MIVEXNU-733522 format. One line per field, with one value per residue: residue in three letters; x, y, z of N, C-alpha, C in turn. Coordinates in nm, 3 decimals, padded with zeros to 5 digits. Layout:
BEGIN
residu	c(ALA,...)
n.c1	c(X,...)
n.c2	c(Y,...)
n.c3	c(Z,...)
ca.c1	c(X,...)
ca.c2	c(Y,...)
ca.c3	c(Z,...)
c.c1	c(X,...)
c.c2	c(Y,...)
c.c3	c(Z,...)
This chain:
BEGIN
residu	c(MET,THR,ASP,LEU,PRO,THR,GLU,THR,VAL,LEU,GLU,ASP,GLY,PRO,LYS,VAL,ILE,PRO,ASN,ALA,SER,PRO,VAL,PRO,LEU,GLN,PRO,VAL,PRO,THR,GLU,THR,PRO,ALA,PRO,VAL,GLN,ASP,GLY,ALA,PRO,GLY,GLN,PRO,SER,GLU,THR,GLU,THR,PRO,ASP,GLU,GLN,GLN,LYS,PRO,ASP,GLU,LYS,LYS,PRO,LYS,VAL,PRO,PHE,SER,GLU,ARG,ILE,SER,GLN,ILE,HIS,ALA,GLN,LYS,LYS,GLN,ALA,GLU,ALA,GLU,ARG,SER,ILE,ALA,LEU,GLN,GLU,VAL,ALA,ARG,LEU,ARG,SER,GLU,LEU,GLU,LYS,LEU,THR,ASN,VAL,LYS,VAL,ASP,GLU,LEU,PRO,TYR,ASP,GLN,GLN,ASP,SER,LEU,ARG,VAL,ARG,ALA,ALA,VAL,LYS,ALA,GLU,ARG,LEU,GLU,GLU,ALA,GLN,SER,ALA,ALA,ALA,ILE,GLN,ASN,GLU,ARG,ALA,LEU,ARG,ALA,GLN,GLN,GLU,THR,PHE,LEU,THR,LYS,VAL,GLU,ALA,VAL,ALA,ASP,ARG,MET,PRO,ASP,LEU,ILE,GLU,LYS,PHE,ALA,ARG,VAL,PRO,VAL,THR,GLU,LYS,SER,ALA,GLU,ILE,ILE,ALA,ALA,SER,ASP,LYS,ALA,PRO,GLU,ILE,ALA,TYR,TYR,LEU,ALA,ASN,ASN,PRO,ARG,ASP,ALA,HIS,TYR,ILE,SER,SER,LEU,PRO,ASP,HIS,LEU,GLN,GLY,ALA,ALA,ILE,LYS,ASP,ILE,GLU,HIS,ARG,VAL,SER,SER,ALA,PRO,THR,VAL,ARG,LYS,VAL,SER,THR,ALA,PRO,SER,PRO,PRO,PRO,THR,LEU,ASN,GLY,GLY,ALA,THR,PRO,GLY,ALA,LYS,ASP,PRO,GLY,ASN,MET,THR,MET,GLU,GLU,TYR,ALA,ALA,TRP,ARG,LYS,GLY,ASN,GLY)
n.c1	c(00.334,00.591,00.663,00.688,00.951,00.886,00.816,01.008,00.951,01.133,01.305,01.370,01.681,02.010,02.053,02.230,02.357,02.567,02.769,02.919,03.000,03.320,03.372,03.492,03.744,03.690,03.829,03.896,03.766,03.963,03.954,03.963,04.056,03.843,03.898,04.000,03.804,03.847,03.849,03.718,03.607,03.856,04.068,04.299,04.207,04.287,04.271,04.312,04.533,04.850,04.838,04.568,04.496,04.402,04.569,04.639,04.804,04.834,04.845,04.602,04.550,04.691,04.523,04.528,04.732,04.620,04.352,04.308,04.366,04.159,03.941,03.985,03.974,03.702,03.585,03.667,03.550,03.280,03.269,03.326,03.116,02.897,02.985,02.962,02.682,02.610,02.727,02.585,02.339,02.415,02.466,02.205,02.053,02.195,02.137,01.860,01.843,01.969,01.789,01.584,01.704,01.740,01.503,01.318,01.245,01.120,00.934,00.724,00.403,00.323,00.256,00.373,00.640,00.755,00.716,00.885,01.133,01.155,01.153,01.387,01.573,01.543,01.631,01.900,01.991,01.966,02.139,02.385,02.395,02.415,02.661,02.827,02.790,02.907,03.170,03.244,03.234,03.424,03.650,03.653,03.710,03.960,04.106,04.089,04.231,04.484,04.533,04.544,04.779,04.967,04.942,05.043,05.302,05.390,05.408,05.650,05.840,06.074,06.248,06.241,06.285,06.293,06.116,05.865,05.949,06.130,05.975,05.797,05.925,05.918,05.728,05.389,05.096,04.735,04.611,04.827,04.891,04.660,04.670,04.911,04.864,04.670,04.808,04.974,05.235,05.289,05.472,05.723,05.701,05.683,05.931,06.098,06.032,06.105,06.376,06.434,06.394,06.383,06.232,05.994,05.917,05.884,05.669,05.468,05.406,05.259,04.961,04.661,04.598,04.841,05.004,04.911,04.993,05.275,05.319,05.234,05.431,05.656,05.578,05.588,05.859,05.968,05.852,05.986,06.233,06.499,06.409,06.401,06.636,06.712,06.961,07.285,07.539,07.763,08.098,08.189,08.208,08.509,08.607,08.522,08.630,08.444,08.190,07.917,07.679,07.671,07.946,07.909,07.648,07.322,07.073,06.742,06.534,06.637,06.698,06.670,06.389,06.461,06.695,06.585,06.408,06.594,06.734,06.526,06.468,06.701,06.696,06.492)
n.c2	c(15.261,15.171,15.336,15.194,15.214,15.374,15.169,15.123,15.086,14.878,14.820,14.510,14.388,14.320,13.985,13.724,13.526,10.875,10.639,10.479,10.158,10.072,10.071,09.838,09.912,09.911,09.782,10.008,10.004,10.004,10.239,10.331,10.647,10.870,11.014,11.353,11.610,11.859,12.190,12.125,12.190,12.334,12.261,12.369,12.502,12.392,12.597,12.823,13.088,13.110,13.345,13.380,13.169,13.068,13.177,13.035,13.104,13.374,13.691,13.910,14.249,14.496,14.698,15.053,15.250,15.482,15.439,15.201,15.282,15.462,15.288,15.130,15.330,15.405,15.171,15.170,15.404,15.337,15.126,15.260,15.429,15.251,15.134,15.355,15.385,15.144,15.177,15.394,15.263,15.081,15.251,15.358,15.126,15.041,15.247,15.224,14.966,15.006,15.170,14.985,14.794,14.938,14.954,14.849,14.537,14.371,14.527,14.562,14.467,14.115,14.017,14.199,14.174,13.951,14.044,14.266,14.149,13.993,14.192,14.321,14.118,14.090,14.335,14.321,14.112,14.227,14.437,14.305,14.198,14.436,14.533,14.333,14.374,14.632,14.573,14.407,14.585,14.768,14.607,14.567,14.824,14.861,14.668,14.772,15.004,14.900,14.774,14.995,15.119,14.914,14.900,15.145,15.120,14.905,15.032,15.168,14.982,14.929,15.125,15.110,14.835,14.678,14.786,14.717,14.504,14.640,14.850,14.715,14.665,14.882,15.066,15.152,15.327,15.275,15.516,15.662,15.489,15.507,15.775,15.776,15.591,15.730,15.935,16.089,16.057,15.820,15.587,15.714,15.835,15.611,15.497,15.685,15.662,15.396,15.409,15.574,15.486,15.579,15.814,15.700,15.550,15.766,15.913,15.721,15.725,15.953,16.153,16.107,16.335,16.476,16.294,16.301,16.558,16.521,16.329,16.466,16.661,16.509,16.432,16.675,16.714,16.490,16.544,16.771,16.678,16.520,16.270,15.932,15.714,15.408,15.208,15.217,14.999,15.085,15.229,15.521,15.847,16.037,16.306,16.650,16.989,17.180,17.411,17.337,17.158,17.235,17.118,16.825,16.871,16.760,16.557,16.682,16.503,16.281,16.360,16.358,16.429,16.631,16.733,16.823,17.023,17.211,17.264,17.372,17.598,17.747,17.797,17.974)
n.c3	c(09.253,09.022,08.724,08.404,08.161,07.847,07.577,07.294,06.959,06.763,06.463,06.309,06.401,06.261,06.166,06.297,06.143,05.944,06.001,05.729,05.597,05.463,05.112,04.881,04.641,04.289,03.993,03.727,03.406,03.112,02.862,02.516,02.425,02.254,01.926,01.909,01.785,01.534,01.654,01.895,02.233,02.443,02.282,02.045,01.726,01.391,01.216,01.351,01.438,01.615,01.774,01.809,01.966,02.293,02.582,02.866,03.082,03.064,03.209,03.352,03.263,03.478,03.717,03.696,03.918,04.048,04.008,04.145,04.410,04.445,04.438,04.667,04.859,04.840,04.934,05.199,05.290,05.270,05.453,05.686,05.705,05.743,05.978,06.150,06.155,06.275,06.528,06.626,06.659,06.853,07.071,07.110,07.176,07.399,07.580,07.614,07.717,07.957,08.089,08.125,08.290,08.519,08.640,08.922,08.948,09.133,09.256,09.085,08.962,08.950,08.694,08.527,08.569,08.427,08.169,08.160,08.196,07.962,07.767,07.834,07.777,07.504,07.412,07.497,07.335,07.081,07.115,07.133,06.875,06.720,06.814,06.720,06.441,06.413,06.481,06.270,06.049,06.126,06.111,05.835,05.747,05.855,05.712,05.453,05.492,05.546,05.302,05.133,05.216,05.160,04.884,04.805,04.894,04.737,04.492,04.505,04.533,04.397,04.480,04.756,04.865,05.099,05.274,05.406,05.575,05.746,05.849,06.002,06.235,06.405,06.649,06.587,06.626,06.609,06.531,06.416,06.206,06.054,05.968,05.829,05.622,05.473,05.362,05.082,05.082,05.205,05.185,05.207,05.459,05.623,05.561,05.671,05.953,05.989,05.972,06.175,06.457,06.712,06.702,06.613,06.840,07.018,06.904,06.915,07.179,07.225,07.273,07.072,06.903,06.902,06.790,06.528,06.453,06.466,06.272,06.042,06.040,05.978,05.727,05.588,05.593,05.444,05.204,05.116,05.094,04.894,04.647,04.745,04.621,04.443,04.586,04.454,04.331,04.215,04.202,04.393,04.246,04.176,04.399,04.335,04.267,04.239,04.342,04.571,04.758,05.108,05.285,05.479,05.530,05.631,05.503,05.526,05.534,05.657,05.915,06.272,06.486,06.666,06.543,06.305,06.391,06.486,06.248,06.087,06.234,06.204,05.936,05.894)
ca.c1	c(00.382,00.698,00.625,00.783,00.991,00.809,00.874,01.040,00.937,01.257,01.313,01.453,01.821,02.080,02.050,02.363,02.331,02.585,02.892,02.898,03.113,03.400,03.334,03.620,03.763,03.677,03.916,03.829,03.799,04.042,03.889,04.049,03.995,03.786,03.978,03.952,03.768,03.899,03.762,03.656,03.640,03.981,04.170,04.314,04.164,04.397,04.255,04.347,04.673,04.902,04.800,04.427,04.473,04.396,04.692,04.590,04.895,04.843,04.797,04.514,04.614,04.686,04.447,04.610,04.752,04.526,04.218,04.313,04.357,04.024,03.851,04.007,03.925,03.557,03.550,03.696,03.448,03.153,03.277,03.325,02.973,02.816,03.028,02.898,02.538,02.603,02.768,02.473,02.242,02.471,02.445,02.064,02.008,02.252,02.064,01.728,01.864,02.009,01.665,01.507,01.773,01.732,01.368,01.315,01.143,01.043,00.830,00.624,00.306,00.380,00.231,00.463,00.782,00.799,00.719,01.007,01.250,01.157,01.198,01.535,01.647,01.539,01.721,02.037,02.025,01.985,02.264,02.496,02.404,02.468,02.805,02.894,02.791,03.004,03.303,03.266,03.257,03.551,03.753,03.659,03.779,04.106,04.165,04.102,04.340,04.610,04.553,04.584,04.919,05.052,04.938,05.136,05.439,05.421,05.440,05.785,05.917,06.205,06.328,06.241,06.248,06.281,06.039,05.768,06.018,06.190,05.874,05.726,06.002,05.897,05.591,05.301,04.961,04.626,04.594,04.934,04.875,04.551,04.721,05.016,04.800,04.594,04.899,05.035,05.377,05.291,05.596,05.835,05.687,05.713,06.071,06.164,06.018,06.181,06.515,06.447,06.308,06.367,06.117,05.875,05.882,05.834,05.539,05.367,05.376,05.189,04.810,04.624,04.603,04.982,05.060,04.875,05.081,05.410,05.322,05.229,05.566,05.745,05.525,05.643,06.005,05.997,05.806,06.085,06.364,06.519,06.344,06.486,06.671,06.761,07.104,07.370,07.661,07.877,08.188,08.162,08.294,08.616,08.567,08.556,08.662,08.338,08.101,07.804,07.611,07.760,08.005,07.862,07.504,07.250,06.939,06.635,06.448,06.703,06.724,06.582,06.294,06.538,06.781,06.501,06.360,06.706,06.760,06.415,06.478,06.815,06.666,06.375)
ca.c2	c(15.171,15.229,15.340,15.128,15.308,15.356,15.074,15.176,14.987,14.869,14.737,14.388,14.412,14.221,13.844,13.655,13.393,10.751,10.581,10.374,10.067,10.100,09.998,09.802,09.978,09.823,09.834,10.094,09.949,10.087,10.275,10.402,10.783,10.906,11.121,11.488,11.673,11.996,12.289,12.083,12.277,12.308,12.220,12.473,12.464,12.403,12.719,12.936,13.125,13.108,13.463,13.368,13.066,13.116,13.159,13.029,13.173,13.518,13.768,14.019,14.383,14.557,14.821,15.164,15.279,15.582,15.378,15.104,15.356,15.515,15.177,15.095,15.443,15.396,15.060,15.215,15.503,15.269,15.046,15.353,15.480,15.144,15.124,15.469,15.355,15.040,15.235,15.469,15.165,15.030,15.356,15.364,15.010,15.038,15.341,15.167,14.853,15.059,15.215,14.867,14.727,15.027,14.936,14.751,14.437,14.311,14.624,14.561,14.354,13.990,13.998,14.291,14.136,13.867,14.127,14.351,14.060,13.962,14.314,14.344,14.014,14.119,14.448,14.273,14.036,14.320,14.517,14.216,14.190,14.565,14.542,14.245,14.440,14.739,14.517,14.360,14.702,14.817,14.516,14.597,14.955,14.839,14.593,14.865,15.095,14.835,14.753,15.120,15.139,14.818,14.932,15.256,15.065,14.826,15.127,15.219,14.870,14.937,15.220,15.076,14.695,14.620,14.883,14.648,14.434,14.734,14.925,14.625,14.658,15.000,15.079,15.242,15.315,15.270,15.650,15.698,15.411,15.565,15.902,15.742,15.526,15.829,16.034,16.065,16.026,15.706,15.508,15.802,15.854,15.480,15.482,15.765,15.601,15.266,15.441,15.657,15.413,15.667,15.904,15.622,15.526,15.890,15.947,15.624,15.756,16.080,16.146,16.094,16.462,16.513,16.199,16.356,16.673,16.477,16.260,16.575,16.727,16.420,16.436,16.797,16.693,16.400,16.609,16.864,16.609,16.454,16.136,15.819,15.639,15.273,15.210,15.169,14.930,15.142,15.301,15.661,15.928,16.115,16.437,16.762,17.116,17.275,17.440,17.243,17.164,17.260,16.995,16.777,16.901,16.643,16.564,16.701,16.381,16.181,16.412,16.327,16.537,16.739,16.796,16.895,17.142,17.309,17.299,17.457,17.729,17.815,17.831,18.055)
ca.c3	c(09.142,08.938,08.582,08.311,08.050,07.721,07.485,07.164,06.855,06.685,06.348,06.333,06.386,06.179,06.214,06.285,06.086,06.015,05.951,05.631,05.583,05.341,04.984,04.811,04.511,04.176,03.883,03.628,03.273,03.024,02.733,02.420,02.410,02.116,01.866,01.932,01.664,01.518,01.711,02.015,02.346,02.508,02.189,01.940,01.592,01.296,01.138,01.440,01.446,01.757,01.850,01.839,02.064,02.432,02.658,03.011,03.181,03.037,03.322,03.324,03.281,03.610,03.734,03.724,04.054,04.094,04.005,04.256,04.535,04.455,04.472,04.808,04.943,04.839,05.017,05.332,05.328,05.291,05.577,05.797,05.721,05.803,06.115,06.224,06.174,06.377,06.656,06.678,06.707,06.980,07.174,07.141,07.244,07.537,07.666,07.639,07.804,08.089,08.154,08.169,08.401,08.636,08.702,09.031,08.900,09.239,09.297,08.988,08.973,08.904,08.549,08.450,08.586,08.315,08.053,08.170,08.171,07.824,07.693,07.856,07.708,07.360,07.396,07.514,07.217,06.968,07.142,07.095,06.725,06.675,06.844,06.619,06.306,06.421,06.480,06.130,05.967,06.170,06.053,05.691,05.732,05.881,05.604,05.343,05.528,05.524,05.157,05.073,05.246,05.084,04.743,04.784,04.909,04.614,04.376,04.519,04.573,04.339,04.558,04.900,04.857,05.233,05.359,05.492,05.679,05.842,05.914,06.096,06.355,06.491,06.699,06.516,06.685,06.505,06.484,06.329,06.088,05.974,05.904,05.731,05.501,05.395,05.305,04.952,05.109,05.298,05.185,05.254,05.601,05.679,05.545,05.776,06.082,05.995,05.988,06.294,06.556,06.833,06.673,06.612,06.983,07.079,06.844,06.963,07.323,07.233,07.252,06.924,06.828,06.893,06.687,06.393,06.420,06.446,06.139,05.942,06.037,05.899,05.589,05.533,05.580,05.334,05.080,05.071,05.077,04.766,04.635,04.782,04.496,04.467,04.619,04.344,04.367,04.138,04.289,04.400,04.161,04.249,04.444,04.244,04.333,04.213,04.457,04.582,04.888,05.218,05.329,05.601,05.551,05.641,05.434,05.621,05.542,05.742,06.043,06.382,06.509,06.726,06.437,06.206,06.460,06.489,06.111,06.043,06.300,06.147,05.795,05.889)
c.c1	c(00.481,00.655,00.733,00.825,00.915,00.883,00.898,01.035,01.059,01.240,01.397,01.595,01.887,02.080,02.182,02.338,02.391,02.694,02.862,03.021,03.189,03.366,03.465,03.624,03.754,03.768,03.836,03.867,03.867,03.969,03.980,03.979,03.953,03.879,03.916,03.925,03.823,03.802,03.693,03.697,03.770,04.093,04.179,04.275,04.282,04.390,04.292,04.496,04.721,04.851,04.649,04.401,04.482,04.520,04.647,04.677,04.907,04.776,04.701,04.587,04.590,04.600,04.542,04.617,04.646,04.382,04.202,04.297,04.218,03.922,03.862,03.953,03.772,03.514,03.562,03.585,03.310,03.155,03.265,03.186,02.884,02.857,02.966,02.754,02.525,02.636,02.654,02.356,02.288,02.440,02.295,02.014,02.069,02.178,01.926,01.739,01.899,01.884,01.583,01.570,01.767,01.599,01.376,01.203,01.061,00.929,00.714,00.523,00.364,00.367,00.327,00.607,00.837,00.808,00.850,01.130,01.265,01.206,01.343,01.623,01.655,01.638,01.870,02.081,02.052,02.109,02.383,02.512,02.459,02.614,02.884,02.903,02.895,03.145,03.339,03.306,03.391,03.667,03.765,03.730,03.926,04.173,04.187,04.216,04.474,04.636,04.594,04.737,05.009,05.056,05.040,05.280,05.484,05.462,05.583,05.878,06.056,06.304,06.344,06.204,06.229,06.200,05.950,05.838,06.077,06.086,05.800,05.806,05.982,05.752,05.508,05.157,04.860,04.603,04.700,04.925,04.767,04.596,04.824,04.958,04.730,04.686,04.951,05.180,05.385,05.423,05.714,05.827,05.731,05.865,06.147,06.155,06.095,06.326,06.542,06.358,06.290,06.245,05.989,05.822,05.823,05.690,05.431,05.327,05.290,05.036,04.780,04.644,04.752,05.050,05.036,04.968,05.225,05.421,05.314,05.359,05.663,05.706,05.583,05.792,06.034,05.952,05.911,06.223,06.377,06.453,06.444,06.508,06.720,06.914,07.184,07.495,07.783,07.967,08.156,08.251,08.395,08.562,08.604,08.578,08.550,08.262,07.981,07.738,07.712,07.814,07.946,07.715,07.424,07.113,06.830,06.547,06.510,06.734,06.625,06.490,06.366,06.625,06.697,06.446,06.470,06.735,06.651,06.424,06.589,06.792,06.535,06.249)
c.c2	c(15.241,15.224,15.269,15.227,15.275,15.263,15.140,15.067,14.987,14.783,14.614,14.419,14.307,14.084,13.776,13.512,13.261,10.670,10.468,10.284,10.092,10.011,09.964,09.871,09.875,09.875,09.902,10.038,10.051,10.112,10.352,10.540,10.806,11.017,11.256,11.553,11.819,12.098,12.247,12.178,12.240,12.273,12.330,12.423,12.483,12.533,12.841,12.962,13.126,13.231,13.457,13.260,13.121,13.082,13.156,13.093,13.320,13.594,13.882,14.149,14.441,14.681,14.937,15.201,15.370,15.523,15.278,15.173,15.414,15.405,15.138,15.205,15.441,15.281,15.099,15.309,15.435,15.189,15.138,15.408,15.379,15.122,15.235,15.440,15.247,15.086,15.320,15.376,15.104,15.123,15.366,15.249,14.995,15.131,15.283,15.048,14.900,15.106,15.089,14.801,14.809,15.011,14.821,14.648,14.389,14.398,14.627,14.452,14.233,13.977,14.089,14.252,14.052,13.947,14.211,14.268,14.022,14.071,14.335,14.242,14.041,14.233,14.404,14.194,14.127,14.406,14.432,14.211,14.326,14.580,14.450,14.309,14.554,14.687,14.464,14.476,14.772,14.736,14.544,14.725,14.943,14.770,14.688,14.962,15.028,14.810,14.879,15.140,15.044,14.846,15.049,15.212,14.987,14.916,15.176,15.107,14.868,15.026,15.180,14.927,14.627,14.699,14.811,14.576,14.529,14.815,14.843,14.618,14.776,15.009,15.185,15.226,15.309,15.410,15.690,15.618,15.464,15.692,15.871,15.682,15.621,15.924,15.994,16.027,15.906,15.625,15.587,15.813,15.724,15.454,15.563,15.703,15.472,15.293,15.533,15.601,15.497,15.755,15.818,15.586,15.649,15.923,15.848,15.650,15.881,16.053,16.148,16.225,16.510,16.420,16.250,16.469,16.625,16.404,16.367,16.645,16.643,16.423,16.560,16.782,16.609,16.456,16.706,16.802,16.545,16.313,16.028,15.737,15.498,15.282,15.146,15.104,14.986,15.224,15.451,15.741,16.003,16.251,16.543,16.887,17.219,17.299,17.350,17.261,17.179,17.128,16.948,16.802,16.774,16.661,16.575,16.574,16.271,16.232,16.358,16.449,16.658,16.809,16.876,17.023,17.254,17.360,17.401,17.598,17.810,17.864,17.914,17.979)
c.c3	c(09.056,08.791,08.501,08.207,07.924,07.627,07.347,07.067,06.767,06.564,06.378,06.308,06.296,06.245,06.194,06.217,06.162,05.946,05.851,05.627,05.459,05.227,04.914,04.677,04.399,04.065,03.779,03.493,03.188,02.897,02.643,02.398,02.266,02.058,01.880,01.799,01.656,01.574,01.833,02.127,02.414,02.415,02.079,01.802,01.494,01.218,01.220,01.437,01.590,01.836,01.890,01.943,02.206,02.505,02.805,03.109,03.162,03.150,03.272,03.341,03.416,03.611,03.766,03.869,04.113,04.107,04.127,04.388,04.554,04.490,04.621,04.897,04.952,04.934,05.167,05.380,05.355,05.422,05.696,05.818,05.785,05.949,06.203,06.255,06.282,06.514,06.713,06.727,06.839,07.093,07.213,07.222,07.386,07.629,07.704,07.734,07.946,08.161,08.204,08.292,08.532,08.710,08.809,09.001,09.010,09.289,09.198,09.013,08.905,08.753,08.469,08.469,08.473,08.189,08.048,08.137,08.025,07.738,07.708,07.786,07.557,07.330,07.406,07.392,07.093,06.987,07.099,06.944,06.665,06.699,06.749,06.487,06.308,06.413,06.340,06.042,06.000,06.110,05.901,05.663,05.756,05.769,05.479,05.364,05.502,05.378,05.091,05.097,05.164,04.937,04.717,04.801,04.788,04.500,04.386,04.559,04.516,04.412,04.704,04.910,04.992,05.325,05.458,05.608,05.789,05.916,06.019,06.230,06.450,06.535,06.626,06.576,06.572,06.447,06.387,06.198,05.999,05.895,05.799,05.605,05.415,05.323,05.170,04.966,05.204,05.301,05.242,05.410,05.674,05.672,05.647,05.913,06.102,06.020,06.105,06.407,06.682,06.815,06.669,06.750,07.046,07.030,06.901,07.110,07.338,07.224,07.104,06.851,06.812,06.797,06.550,06.358,06.390,06.307,06.031,05.928,05.956,05.755,05.515,05.504,05.454,05.204,05.023,05.049,04.939,04.764,04.668,04.655,04.539,04.483,04.501,04.402,04.298,04.231,04.283,04.307,04.240,04.290,04.348,04.326,04.312,04.340,04.457,04.721,04.999,05.271,05.463,05.625,05.541,05.571,05.539,05.641,05.632,05.882,06.149,06.404,06.577,06.625,06.341,06.266,06.457,06.348,06.057,06.107,06.241,06.002,05.788,05.887)
């Protein structure tokens, strides 16, 4: 007789949660509205000053940038932790279900066959629920990651007004997106990739660990490059005879990966 795998007692998993005939409209009697008393709800009092009166269109004060980023980061961390727990449950249930399905049911006594099938069905149902919970937490983490990036981009909208539109045109993997969103230089990295699509395509073709190294390299470049300023429509000043930057020198932040590697080698 084939021994049945030991049953593991599990805690309850997460639970997935006459035509009526038309009535003719009746005319509504007209009534004379009662006079509004001073101080009635929704009406300004004669004793209130304009500053004391409620302004419905007045916007709430914005949350400071650093505080907003901290809030989103905490949400992402919580979602990732809950996703990790759900994935562990998925692995455990899948292992137990595999043991049950490997048992040759036909070789068991008749009274044990139904019991095995029921246990396998319960395990399969709980596995599906755990997978659904993991997917929900993964979606929450991805939304928080995207919100982090958009919040950082919003902070530099005056300098990079078309960044989102241009960045959406280049390929970015989930791994690269995660690294970019977590960087303090997220807008600058995205700006570089948006303006160097060849590098964006190259990085997206790399394994995950090499993508991380390439993004970190770009982060180093944009950190040492001058801050991107809003383009001015004023005419250029006349050239001067004073000394300055080497004529024709290219900003490291705008170099391709090949140009940057050569520039870095030449500058030690």
